[in-house]
C-alpha positions in Angstrom: -39.4 -66.4 -58.3 -38.4 -69.8 -56.9 -34.9 -68.5 -56.2 -36.3 -65.5 -54.3 -38.5 -67.7 -52.2 -35.6 -70.0 -51.4 -33.4 -67.1 -50.6 -36.0 -65.6 -48.2 -36.5 -68.9 -46.5 -32.7 -69.3 -46.0 -32.5 -65.7 -44.6 -35.3 -66.4 -42.1 -33.6 -69.6 -41.0 -30.3 -67.8 -40.6 -32.0 -64.9 -38.6 -33.6 -67.4 -36.3 -30.3 -69.1 -35.6 -28.5 -65.8 -35.2 -31.0 -64.6 -32.7 -30.9 -67.7 -30.5 -28.8 -67.3 -27.5 -26.1 -69.6 -26.2 -27.5 -72.0 -23.6 -25.0 -71.8 -20.8 -26.3 -75.1 -19.4 -25.5 -77.2 -22.4 -23.0 -75.2 -24.5 -19.6 -76.8 -25.1 -16.2 -75.1 -24.6 -16.0 -73.7 -28.2 -19.6 -72.4 -28.1 -19.0 -70.6 -24.8 -15.8 -69.1 -26.2 -17.8 -67.6 -29.0 -19.4 -65.2 -26.4 -17.6 -61.8 -26.1 -15.4 -61.7 -23.1 -15.4 -65.5 -22.6 -12.1 -67.0 -23.4 -10.9 -70.6 -22.9 -10.3 -70.2 -19.1 -13.7 -68.7 -18.4 -15.4 -71.2 -20.6 -13.7 -74.0 -18.7 -14.7 -72.4 -15.4 -18.3 -72.2 -16.5 -18.3 -75.9 -17.5 -16.6 -76.9 -14.2 -19.0 -74.8 -12.2 -22.1 -76.3 -13.8 -20.6 -79.8 -13.5 -20.0 -79.3 -9.7 -23.2 -77.3 -8.9 -25.7 -78.3 -11.5 -27.4 -76.1 -14.1 -27.5 -72.4 -13.9 -31.0 -71.1 -12.9 -30.4 -67.5 -14.0 -27.8 -65.6 -16.1 -26.8 -63.7 -12.9 -25.6 -66.9 -11.4 -22.7 -66.7 -13.7 -21.1 -64.2 -11.3 -20.4 -67.2 -9.0 -17.9 -68.4 -11.6 -14.4 -67.3 -10.9 -13.4 -64.5 -13.2 -16.9 -63.5 -14.3 -18.4 -60.3 -12.9 -21.6 -58.4 -13.1 -20.4 -56.2 -16.0 -19.5 -59.2 -18.1 -22.9 -60.8 -17.4 -24.7 -57.6 -18.3 -22.7 -57.4 -21.5 -23.6 -60.9 -22.7 -27.0 -61.1 -21.0 -28.9 -60.8 -24.3 -26.7 -63.5 -26.0 -27.2 -66.2 -23.4 -30.2 -68.3 -22.4 -31.1 -70.9 -19.8 -33.5 -73.6 -20.7 
């Protein structure tokens, strides 16, 4: 029974982590690259943009980053967050 409770607790922790989005205002290069459609050049562009312009205030602001369009933002919208 103890193993089952431990397993359930670990599963719930994993689920919570998996459901958390990538914070585009604090994520590092590698974390940004984990998003579908965001490779190394787009991740670098996101970091450069937020360094030069400050934090993103909405996911749609990502379209101001060179190489990122509305479709890509729509595709990853549920995987990103802004805090």
